[in-house]
N, C-alpha and C positions, 0 to 999 in steps of 0.2 A: 504494500500500500504506500501511496505517496504521503508525504507530510501534509500537503494541502488537503487531501481526503481525510486523513486521520484527525486533524484538528479543525477541519472545516474552515480553512482560511485560504483564500485564493491568491492574495497579494502580500508581498513582503517589501520592506523598504529597499532591500538589495540582497544579493546572494550571500553576503557576509551575515546579515541579520538572519536570513533563512538558515544558514549553516549553524549559527549559534542556537537558534530555537530547535533545530533538528537534533543537535547534540543533547540539549536538555531533555527533549521529549524522549529520545531513544534511551538516555540514561534512566529516566523514570520508568520506561517500559521494561528495561532489563531488571531494574530494582524490584518491580512488582512481580515479575516471573521468579526471580531469585527468592524473594520473601515467601511466596507461595510454596516453592519447593522446600525451603528450609523449615517451614511450619511443621512438616511431618517429623522432623527431628527435635522439635520443641525449642528452637532457638530463632532469633531474629538475624537478619544480615549483619547488623552491627555486632551482635554477640559472636557470630561466626568469624567476623573480622578480628575481634580480640583473641579468640581461640587460635586462629591461624598465626597471629603475631606471636603469641606465647609459644606455640609449637616451634616456630622458627628460632626462638632463643633457647628452647629446652635443651639441657636441664638448667641453664642459667636463669635466674629470676630477673624480673624487670620492675621498674618503678612506673607509677601511673603516667608520669610525664613522658617517659620513653614510649609507652603504648600509644598515648594520645598523638605523639608526633608521627607515628607510623600508620595511624588509622586512615581509612579512605574518607570518612566523613568526620572532619575536624570539629564539627559542631556537636557531635555526640557527647553525652555525659559519661565519660569513661568510668568515673567513680561508681555511678549507678549500674553501668553495664557489668563491671567487675563484681559488684555485690550480688547482682542477680545470678551471675555465673557461679559465684561462691555458694549461694544458697542451693544451687542445683548439683553441687559437688564437682564442678568442672574445673575450678581454679582454687588455689590456696592464696590467702593473704596472711603475711607474717610481718610483724614489726622487725625492723633491722636491728641487730644487736649493737652495732656501732653508732647508729643514729635513730633514736626513738621516734623521731618525726617521720622517718622514711618507712614506707610500707613496701615490702617485696612481694611480688605476685608471680605465681608460677602455675602452669597447667598441671592438672592431676592425671593420674592414669585413666580415670573415667573420661576426662576431657580428651585425652589422646585417642581413646577407644572410640568416642563419638566422631572425632575427625576422620578416623580410618573408615568408619561406617559411611560417613558422608562422602569421602573420597571414592569409595567403591560404588556409590550410586551415581549414575550419570545424571547431571542436572538437566532439567527440562529445557533450559535456555541454550544448552549446548548445540542442538541442531540449528538454532537461529544463527549463532555465531559461525557455525561450520558451513553456512551458505557462502561465506567468503572463502576464497582460495587462500592457501598459506601466504602467497605473495600479496594478495589484497589485505589480509590481516596485518602483515608486516608493514605495508604502506600506511594503513589506517593508524597503526601504533606510532609510526614516525610522524604522521601529521598531527596526531593528538599531542605527542611529546613537544612538537614544534609550537603548538598553541600555548603551552605552559612555560616556554623559555622566557 
């Protein structure tokens, strides 16, 4: 479907505006598909992002600020996300012995197990992305990186 059809807008100020709106719309579309897919695992995309970040540093612990810096959505409340994951037994929070104001966060065995389960399940949005050839995906990645330079 075309952007014009999906958002029912025929005209844009210019191609750059249309591209920006298209990126925002497509990002939202992918987020919705991803959120629906992750629902069956009992987590949100933001919680999934935190778990992936913690898995990447495992077995090393991380501070909240480090996790926040690596998150896809910088406006997410990392403290709240970590607490919800702690309540589910997916992460640990521990006061640092050297600095009582610092909280060290790590992924639990249960959290790693959940990520393995998620990794084994093909996400529903994968076929949408796989419509692009490897070369097209690489070119898209380069263009998106260029926008953020």
